[in-house]
C-alpha positions as CSV (number, residue, x, y, z in Angstrom):
1,M,186.7,124.4,108.7
2,A,184.3,126.7,110.3
3,D,185.1,129.0,107.2
4,E,184.1,127.2,105.1
5,D,180.9,126.0,106.3
6,D,179.6,129.9,106.5
7,A,180.9,130.4,103.2
8,S,178.0,127.8,102.0
9,K,175.9,129.1,104.1
10,T,174.0,131.7,101.1
11,E,170.0,130.7,101.9
12,D,167.6,132.2,103.9
13,P,166.8,130.7,107.0
14,T,163.5,128.7,106.2
15,E,160.0,129.5,108.8
16,K,160.7,125.8,109.8
17,K,164.3,126.5,110.8
18,L,163.2,129.5,112.8
19,Q,160.7,128.1,114.5
20,D,162.8,125.1,115.8
21,A,165.4,127.7,116.7
22,R,162.9,129.6,118.6
23,G,161.6,126.2,120.5
24,K,164.7,126.0,121.6
25,G,165.6,129.5,122.7
26,Q,167.8,130.7,119.9
27,V,166.5,134.3,119.2
28,A,167.7,137.3,118.6
29,Q,168.0,139.8,122.1
30,S,169.9,142.5,123.1
31,Q,171.1,142.7,127.0
32,E,171.6,146.4,126.2
33,V,167.7,146.8,125.6
34,K,167.2,145.4,129.1
35,S,169.8,147.7,130.5
36,W,168.5,150.9,128.6
37,A,164.8,149.6,130.1
38,V,166.2,148.9,134.1
39,L,167.8,152.4,133.4
40,L,164.9,154.2,132.1
41,G,162.7,152.9,135.4
42,G,165.4,153.7,137.5
43,T,165.4,157.5,135.8
44,A,161.7,157.6,135.8
45,G,161.9,156.3,139.7
46,L,164.4,159.1,139.9
47,I,162.1,161.6,138.9
48,F,158.5,160.6,140.4
49,L,159.2,158.2,142.9
50,A,162.3,159.9,144.8
51,P,160.4,162.6,146.9
52,F,158.2,160.1,148.1
53,M,160.5,157.9,149.3
54,A,163.1,160.2,150.8
55,N,159.8,161.9,153.0
56,S,159.1,157.9,154.1
57,V,162.6,157.0,155.1
58,R,162.8,160.3,156.6
59,T,159.8,159.9,158.5
60,I,160.6,156.0,159.2
61,S,163.6,157.4,160.4
62,R,162.7,160.4,162.3
63,T,162.6,158.3,165.9
64,F,166.2,157.1,165.6
65,I,167.7,160.4,164.7
66,E,165.3,162.3,166.9
67,S,165.1,160.3,170.4
68,P,167.4,157.3,169.9
69,H,167.3,156.9,173.4
70,T,163.5,155.6,173.5
71,I,164.7,152.3,172.0
72,P,165.1,149.6,174.0
73,S,168.3,148.5,173.4
74,D,167.7,144.5,174.3
75,F,168.4,142.4,172.1
76,D,163.9,140.8,171.4
77,H,163.4,144.6,170.7
78,L,166.5,145.5,168.6
79,R,165.8,142.2,166.6
80,R,161.7,143.1,166.6
81,V,162.3,147.2,165.2
82,F,164.6,146.3,162.5
83,A,162.2,143.8,161.4
84,D,159.3,146.1,161.4
85,L,161.9,148.5,159.8
86,S,163.2,146.3,157.0
87,I,159.5,145.7,156.2
88,E,158.6,149.3,156.4
89,I,161.2,150.3,153.9
90,G,160.8,147.3,151.9
91,M,157.1,148.8,151.5
92,V,158.6,152.1,150.3
93,L,160.9,150.3,148.3
94,A,158.3,148.3,146.8
95,P,157.2,150.3,143.7
96,L,160.6,151.0,142.5
97,F,161.8,147.3,142.7
98,L,158.2,146.5,140.8
99,L,158.9,149.2,138.2
100,L,162.0,147.8,137.0
101,V,160.9,144.0,137.0
102,V,158.3,145.4,134.8
103,L,160.4,147.0,132.6
104,A,163.1,143.8,132.7
105,F,160.1,141.1,131.7
106,A,158.6,144.1,129.0
107,S,162.2,144.8,127.6
108,N,162.2,140.6,126.9
109,V,158.8,139.8,125.6
110,G,158.8,142.7,123.2
111,Q,162.1,141.8,121.9
112,F,161.1,138.0,120.7
113,G,158.0,137.6,122.4
114,L,157.4,134.8,124.8
115,I,159.2,131.9,124.5
116,W,158.8,128.4,126.7
117,S,161.8,126.7,126.4
118,V,163.1,124.1,128.6
119,E,166.5,123.3,126.8
120,K,168.0,126.9,128.1
121,I,167.8,125.4,132.2
122,S,168.4,121.6,131.2
123,P,171.6,120.1,132.5
124,D,174.2,120.3,130.0
125,L,177.9,118.8,130.9
126,K,179.4,121.5,128.5
127,K,178.3,123.9,130.8
128,I,180.6,122.5,133.4
129,S,183.3,121.8,131.4
130,L,186.5,123.5,132.1
131,L,187.7,122.7,128.8
132,A,184.4,124.3,126.9
133,G,184.8,127.2,129.8
134,V,187.6,128.2,128.6
135,K,187.0,128.1,124.9
136,R,184.0,130.3,126.1
137,M,186.1,132.7,127.4
138,F,188.2,133.2,124.1
139,S,185.9,132.6,121.8
140,S,185.4,135.3,119.4
141,R,181.8,136.0,120.5
142,T,183.2,136.5,124.0
143,I,186.0,138.9,122.8
144,I,183.5,141.2,120.7
145,E,181.1,141.3,124.2
146,F,183.9,142.2,125.9
147,L,184.9,145.1,123.4
148,K,181.1,146.1,123.2
149,G,181.0,146.5,127.1
150,I,184.5,148.3,127.6
151,A,183.4,150.9,124.5
152,K,180.0,151.6,126.5
153,L,181.3,152.3,129.3
154,V,184.1,154.5,128.1
155,I,180.9,156.3,126.0
156,V,178.8,156.6,129.2
157,G,181.6,157.5,131.4
158,V,182.4,160.7,128.3
159,V,178.6,161.9,128.6
160,A,178.9,161.5,132.6
161,F,181.7,163.6,132.7
162,G,180.3,166.0,130.2
163,L,177.6,166.2,131.9
164,A,178.5,166.7,135.3
165,L,181.6,169.0,134.4
166,P,179.8,172.6,134.6
167,L,177.9,171.0,137.6
168,L,181.4,171.5,139.8
169,A,180.6,174.5,141.0
170,D,177.2,173.6,142.4
171,L,178.8,170.3,143.7
172,E,181.6,172.8,145.7
173,L,178.5,174.7,146.9
174,I,176.1,171.9,148.6
175,S,178.4,171.8,151.9
176,Q,177.3,175.1,152.3
177,M,173.7,175.1,151.8
178,D,171.1,173.7,154.4
179,F,170.4,170.2,155.1
180,I,167.1,170.0,152.6
181,Y,168.0,172.8,149.9
182,S,171.0,170.4,149.1
183,L,169.3,167.6,149.1
184,D,167.0,168.8,146.1
185,R,170.1,170.2,144.2
186,I,171.3,166.6,144.8
187,H,168.6,165.4,143.4
188,T,168.5,167.9,140.4
189,I,171.6,167.2,139.5
190,A,171.2,163.1,139.6
191,I,168.2,163.1,137.2
192,Y,170.0,165.7,135.0
193,L,172.8,163.3,135.2
194,A,170.6,159.8,134.5
195,A,168.6,161.6,131.6
196,G,171.6,162.0,129.7
197,T,172.6,158.6,130.5
198,V,169.2,157.2,129.1
199,A,169.9,159.4,125.9
200,V,173.1,157.9,125.4
201,M,172.0,154.4,126.4
202,T,168.9,154.7,124.0
203,V,171.4,154.8,121.2
204,I,173.3,152.1,121.7
205,A,170.4,149.6,122.6
206,G,169.1,150.4,119.5
207,L,172.3,150.0,117.9
208,D,173.2,146.8,119.8
209,L,169.3,145.6,119.0
210,V,169.7,146.2,115.2
211,Y,173.2,144.1,115.2
212,Q,171.8,141.3,117.2
213,K,168.8,140.8,114.5
214,M,171.9,141.2,111.8
215,K,173.8,138.7,113.4
216,H,170.8,136.0,114.4
217,A,170.0,136.5,110.5
218,K,173.5,135.7,109.7
219,E,173.7,132.4,112.4
220,M,170.6,131.0,110.8
221,R,171.0,131.2,107.1
222,M,171.4,127.8,105.6
223,S,173.0,125.7,102.6
224,K,171.4,124.8,99.7
225,Q,171.7,120.9,101.0
226,E,170.2,121.8,104.4
227,V,167.3,123.2,102.6
228,K,166.7,120.8,100.6
229,D,167.4,118.3,103.3
230,E,164.3,120.2,105.2
231,H,162.2,120.2,102.0
232,K,162.6,116.1,102.1
233,Q,161.9,115.6,105.5
234,S,158.8,118.2,105.6
235,E,157.9,117.1,102.3
236,G,159.1,113.8,102.0
237,D,161.4,112.4,99.4
238,P,160.4,113.1,96.0
239,Q,161.7,109.8,94.7
240,I,160.0,107.9,97.8
241,K,157.0,109.6,96.8
242,A,157.1,109.2,93.5
243,R,157.7,105.4,94.2
244,I,154.3,105.2,96.6
245,R,152.2,106.5,93.7
246,Q,153.9,104.2,91.4
247,I,152.8,101.6,93.8
248,R,149.4,102.7,94.1
249,A,148.7,103.2,89.9
250,D,149.7,99.5,90.0
251,R,147.5,98.5,92.4
252,A,144.4,100.4,90.9
253,Q,145.6,99.1,87.2
254,N,145.5,95.8,89.2
255,R,142.1,95.8,90.1
256,M,141.0,97.7,86.5
257,M,142.1,94.5,85.0
258,A,140.6,92.5,87.4
259,S,137.3,94.0,85.8
260,V,138.0,93.2,82.2
261,P,136.5,89.6,82.9
262,D,133.1,91.3,83.5
263,A,132.9,93.7,81.0
264,D,130.2,92.8,78.3
265,V,132.2,94.4,75.0
266,I,135.5,96.4,74.1
267,I,135.4,99.3,71.9
268,T,138.9,99.6,70.5
269,N,140.8,102.3,68.4
270,P,141.4,98.9,67.2
271,T,144.8,99.3,68.6
272,H,145.7,102.5,70.5
273,Y,142.7,102.6,72.6
274,S,140.7,100.2,74.5
275,V,137.7,101.0,76.6
276,A,135.7,98.2,78.3
277,L,131.8,98.3,79.2
278,Q,129.7,96.7,81.4
279,Y,125.9,96.7,80.9
280,K,123.2,95.2,83.3
281,M,119.6,96.2,81.9
282,E,118.0,95.0,85.4
283,E,120.6,97.1,87.7
284,M,122.1,99.6,85.6
285,S,120.3,102.9,84.1
286,A,123.4,103.4,81.9
287,P,126.6,101.4,80.7
288,K,129.5,101.8,82.4
289,V,133.5,102.0,82.3
290,V,135.0,99.1,84.0
291,A,138.8,99.5,82.4
292,K,140.7,101.5,79.4
293,G,144.2,102.1,78.1
294,V,146.0,103.0,75.9
295,D,148.9,101.2,73.7
296,H,150.2,98.6,75.7
297,L,147.4,98.5,78.2
298,A,145.0,98.4,75.7
299,F,146.9,95.8,73.8
300,R,146.3,93.9,77.9
301,I,143.0,94.4,77.9
302,R,142.1,93.4,74.4
303,E,144.2,90.3,75.1
304,M,142.0,89.1,78.5
305,A,139.1,90.2,76.7
306,E,139.9,87.4,73.8
307,D,140.8,84.8,76.7
308,N,137.2,85.6,78.4
309,D,135.0,85.4,74.8
310,I,134.0,88.7,75.3
311,P,133.4,90.8,72.7
312,I,136.0,93.2,70.4
313,V,134.0,96.4,68.7
314,E,136.2,98.2,66.4
315,N,134.7,102.1,66.8
316,P,137.4,104.4,67.2
317,P,135.6,107.7,67.3
318,L,133.8,106.4,70.3
319,A,137.0,104.7,72.0
320,R,138.6,108.1,72.0
321,A,135.8,109.8,73.0
322,L,135.1,107.4,76.0
323,Y,138.5,107.1,76.6
324,A,138.9,111.2,77.4
325,S,135.6,111.9,78.7
326,V,134.7,108.7,81.2
327,E,136.9,107.5,84.6
328,I,137.2,104.1,85.2
329,D,133.7,103.2,87.4
330,E,131.7,106.0,85.6
331,E,128.3,105.6,83.8
332,I,128.6,107.1,80.3
333,P,127.2,110.6,79.9
334,A,124.2,111.4,78.2
335,E,125.8,112.6,74.9
336,H,127.5,109.0,74.0
337,F,124.1,107.1,74.7
338,T,123.3,106.8,70.8
339,A,126.6,105.2,69.5
340,V,127.0,102.9,72.8
341,A,123.6,101.7,72.5
342,E,124.2,100.8,68.8
343,V,127.4,98.8,69.9
344,I,125.6,97.5,72.7
345,G,122.8,96.2,70.6
346,Y,124.8,94.8,68.3
347,V,126.6,92.6,71.2
348,M,123.6,91.4,72.4
349,R,122.1,90.3,68.7
350,M,125.2,88.7,68.2
351,R,125.1,87.0,71.6
352,G,121.2,86.4,70.4
353,Q,119.5,88.4,73.2
354,L,118.0,90.2,71.2
355,N,115.6,89.7,67.8
């Protein structure tokens, strides 16, 4: 069933789905990039901070090594001594810890930016369900991550062993060196091994990041039906939108037909077009169109005009021109003044309003 669902998801994810997933904290992220960043910070600390830290620790511990008999042995004094010692060593190690925290944070933000999502930390009974936990333990994703972890350890171990093998002779001689020189040599060997490990982890992290992005893109793919459903939700159901447009058109048409009894003349084609004009000489600078229609609507306008004793004048060219160029409640343009004036004059003479 899951294979069938995956097979049906052939469409690239929409921007909305990606944004919704991001809001839930579902983004492509690589744990290897985080491990690489921390390892890089540790190596940088080993190179640049280790000498300073070693000297500071040596200075702090000098009293314990050179004159331990001067340290009071009662409980209160020992408690204060170890509290002070912890604070001093913590201050020495703080730059390294701060560097690691900054790099760990930057490795996350660098992959997918800042995300504020409460869903990841919200209580979920499935997370404490024994059955769900067993399923997660034996899921394909968990197995793949386990195999990746084993492969990473093997690769890093092989590389570290290959780097350390030529240094075995130096390790045998360290016991014969002075203490200061042995520490320097151990520091150099540690940097060498750490740098080699960082180089390997750079390749692993890069490959894993590409893999995670590809996997996330595959998980976000949508079926054609999902794309259609989302389009309906965001843009509205086409059938509903068409129905709304029809209702609005019907209401506009009803309002227009209600204005026909106020018209002064109906200009017709005579059967295909009907245009109702209103002209109040004292109030209007030019006649305006109060209703217009073709075919069935044109017939309804003529029928309503007959019911209200409104004159109907046949002038096909003028009827077509007014229908095409003038909207409802608009005054007629200047190019039609002469033709309309003749019609209005004819109607007024017919009504006895003009001599």
